[in-house]
Backbone as JSON Lines, residues from 0, in Angstrom:
{"i":0,"aa":"M","n":[2.87,-157.78,-77.06],"ca":[4.01,-158.04,-76.18],"c":[4.75,-159.27,-76.67]}
{"i":1,"aa":"N","n":[6.02,-159.21,-76.53],"ca":[6.8,-160.39,-76.91],"c":[6.89,-161.37,-75.76]}
{"i":2,"aa":"K","n":[7.49,-162.5,-76.01],"ca":[7.52,-163.59,-75.0],"c":[8.33,-163.2,-73.78]}
{"i":3,"aa":"I","n":[9.4,-162.48,-73.97],"ca":[10.25,-162.09,-72.82],"c":[9.53,-161.13,-71.93]}
{"i":4,"aa":"A","n":[8.8,-160.17,-72.5],"ca":[8.04,-159.22,-71.68],"c":[6.94,-159.92,-70.91]}
{"i":5,"aa":"K","n":[6.26,-160.87,-71.55],"ca":[5.2,-161.64,-70.84],"c":[5.78,-162.45,-69.72]}
{"i":6,"aa":"F","n":[6.95,-163.04,-69.98],"ca":[7.6,-163.86,-68.94],"c":[7.92,-163.0,-67.73]}
{"i":7,"aa":"F","n":[8.49,-161.8,-67.96],"ca":[8.85,-160.95,-66.82],"c":[7.59,-160.4,-66.13]}
{"i":8,"aa":"L","n":[6.51,-160.19,-66.88],"ca":[5.27,-159.74,-66.26],"c":[4.73,-160.84,-65.36]}
{"i":9,"aa":"Y","n":[4.69,-162.07,-65.85],"ca":[4.22,-163.2,-65.02],"c":[5.12,-163.39,-63.81]}
{"i":10,"aa":"L","n":[6.42,-163.25,-64.02],"ca":[7.36,-163.38,-62.9],"c":[7.13,-162.31,-61.84]}
{"i":11,"aa":"L","n":[6.9,-161.08,-62.28],"ca":[6.63,-159.98,-61.37],"c":[5.33,-160.22,-60.61]}
{"i":12,"aa":"L","n":[4.29,-160.65,-61.32],"ca":[3.01,-160.89,-60.66],"c":[3.1,-162.06,-59.66]}
{"i":13,"aa":"T","n":[3.82,-163.1,-60.03],"ca":[4.0,-164.23,-59.13],"c":[4.76,-163.84,-57.88]}
{"i":14,"aa":"C","n":[5.84,-163.1,-58.05],"ca":[6.61,-162.67,-56.88],"c":[5.81,-161.71,-56.0]}
{"i":15,"aa":"S","n":[5.05,-160.83,-56.63],"ca":[4.2,-159.9,-55.85],"c":[3.13,-160.68,-55.07]}
{"i":16,"aa":"G","n":[2.52,-161.66,-55.71],"ca":[1.51,-162.46,-55.02],"c":[2.1,-163.23,-53.85]}
{"i":17,"aa":"L","n":[3.27,-163.83,-54.05],"ca":[3.91,-164.55,-52.94],"c":[4.29,-163.62,-51.8]}
{"i":18,"aa":"F","n":[4.72,-162.41,-52.15],"ca":[5.08,-161.44,-51.12],"c":[3.84,-161.07,-50.31]}
{"i":19,"aa":"V","n":[2.74,-160.82,-50.96],"ca":[1.5,-160.45,-50.25],"c":[1.05,-161.57,-49.32]}
{"i":20,"aa":"V","n":[1.12,-162.81,-49.81],"ca":[0.71,-163.95,-48.98],"c":[1.62,-164.1,-47.78]}
{"i":21,"aa":"T","n":[2.93,-164.07,-47.97],"ca":[3.85,-164.24,-46.82],"c":[3.79,-163.04,-45.89]}
{"i":22,"aa":"F","n":[3.56,-161.85,-46.41],"ca":[3.45,-160.68,-45.54],"c":[2.19,-160.76,-44.66]}
{"i":23,"aa":"T","n":[1.09,-161.26,-45.24],"ca":[-0.13,-161.43,-44.49],"c":[0.05,-162.47,-43.39]}
{"i":24,"aa":"I","n":[0.73,-163.57,-43.7],"ca":[1.0,-164.59,-42.7],"c":[1.84,-164.02,-41.57]}
{"i":25,"aa":"Y","n":[2.83,-163.19,-41.92],"ca":[3.7,-162.6,-40.91],"c":[2.94,-161.61,-40.03]}
{"i":26,"aa":"I","n":[2.18,-160.73,-40.65],"ca":[1.47,-159.67,-39.88],"c":[0.42,-160.28,-38.95]}
{"i":27,"aa":"L","n":[-0.31,-161.27,-39.43],"ca":[-1.38,-161.85,-38.61],"c":[-0.89,-162.98,-37.7]}
{"i":28,"aa":"N","n":[0.4,-163.29,-37.74],"ca":[1.01,-164.31,-36.89],"c":[0.36,-165.67,-37.1]}
{"i":29,"aa":"L","n":[0.0,-165.97,-38.36],"ca":[-0.72,-167.2,-38.64],"c":[0.11,-168.44,-38.48]}
{"i":30,"aa":"D","n":[1.44,-168.32,-38.64],"ca":[2.27,-169.5,-38.5],"c":[2.25,-170.02,-37.05]}
{"i":31,"aa":"M","n":[2.31,-169.13,-36.08],"ca":[2.29,-169.56,-34.68],"c":[0.89,-170.0,-34.26]}
{"i":32,"aa":"K","n":[-0.14,-169.42,-34.86],"ca":[-1.5,-169.88,-34.55],"c":[-1.72,-171.29,-35.06]}
{"i":33,"aa":"M","n":[-1.19,-171.59,-36.24],"ca":[-1.31,-172.95,-36.76],"c":[-0.49,-173.91,-35.92]}
{"i":34,"aa":"T","n":[0.68,-173.49,-35.51],"ca":[1.53,-174.36,-34.67],"c":[0.86,-174.66,-33.34]}
{"i":35,"aa":"S","n":[0.2,-173.69,-32.76],"ca":[-0.47,-173.93,-31.48],"c":[-1.68,-174.87,-31.68]}
{"i":36,"aa":"M","n":[-2.26,-174.91,-32.88],"ca":[-3.37,-175.82,-33.12],"c":[-2.89,-177.27,-33.27]}
{"i":37,"aa":"I","n":[-1.71,-177.5,-33.87],"ca":[-1.25,-178.86,-34.09],"c":[-0.36,-179.36,-32.98]}
{"i":38,"aa":"E","n":[-0.02,-178.49,-32.02],"ca":[0.88,-178.91,-30.92],"c":[0.35,-180.07,-30.13]}
{"i":39,"aa":"P","n":[-0.94,-180.15,-29.76],"ca":[-1.42,-181.31,-28.99],"c":[-1.24,-182.63,-29.75]}
{"i":40,"aa":"F","n":[-1.43,-182.63,-31.06],"ca":[-1.23,-183.86,-31.84],"c":[0.24,-184.25,-31.87]}
{"i":41,"aa":"L","n":[1.12,-183.25,-31.99],"ca":[2.56,-183.56,-31.99],"c":[3.01,-184.07,-30.64]}
{"i":42,"aa":"L","n":[2.53,-183.47,-29.56],"ca":[2.91,-183.9,-28.23],"c":[2.44,-185.32,-27.96]}
{"i":43,"aa":"R","n":[1.21,-185.63,-28.37],"ca":[0.7,-186.97,-28.19],"c":[1.54,-187.99,-28.95]}
{"i":44,"aa":"H","n":[1.93,-187.63,-30.17],"ca":[2.74,-188.54,-30.97],"c":[4.12,-188.77,-30.34]}
{"i":45,"aa":"Y","n":[4.79,-187.69,-29.93],"ca":[6.14,-187.85,-29.41],"c":[6.17,-188.39,-27.99]}
{"i":46,"aa":"D","n":[5.08,-188.26,-27.25],"ca":[5.03,-188.86,-25.91],"c":[4.9,-190.38,-25.98]}
{"i":47,"aa":"R","n":[4.41,-190.92,-27.08],"ca":[4.25,-192.35,-27.24],"c":[5.53,-193.06,-27.66]}
{"i":48,"aa":"I","n":[6.54,-192.33,-28.07],"ca":[7.77,-192.93,-28.55],"c":[8.59,-193.46,-27.36]}
{"i":49,"aa":"D","n":[9.02,-194.72,-27.46],"ca":[9.87,-195.27,-26.44],"c":[11.26,-194.64,-26.52]}
{"i":50,"aa":"R","n":[11.81,-194.36,-25.33],"ca":[13.13,-193.74,-25.31],"c":[14.08,-194.6,-24.47]}
{"i":51,"aa":"D","n":[15.3,-194.64,-24.94],"ca":[16.37,-195.32,-24.19],"c":[17.07,-194.26,-23.36]}
{"i":52,"aa":"Q","n":[16.85,-194.34,-22.05],"ca":[17.36,-193.29,-21.18],"c":[18.59,-193.74,-20.38]}
{"i":53,"aa":"H","n":[19.25,-194.78,-20.84],"ca":[20.43,-195.27,-20.16],"c":[21.64,-194.38,-20.53]}
{"i":54,"aa":"L","n":[22.43,-194.11,-19.53],"ca":[23.63,-193.32,-19.8],"c":[24.83,-194.22,-20.01]}
C-alpha cells in the first residue's frame, strides 16, 4: 500500500472508532449520567460564590 492509501485507511478507522464511541455515549445516555454525578460538586461550588444582588 502506498502512503496515501494508508493515510485514508487510518482516517477511516479513526472516524469509525470515534463514531462508535459517541454513538455508545448517546445510546446509553452516559453524558447525562455523568452530569448527574458531578452536579452536587458544581452546586456546592456555585452556592459559595458571593453575589451582588443590588438592582
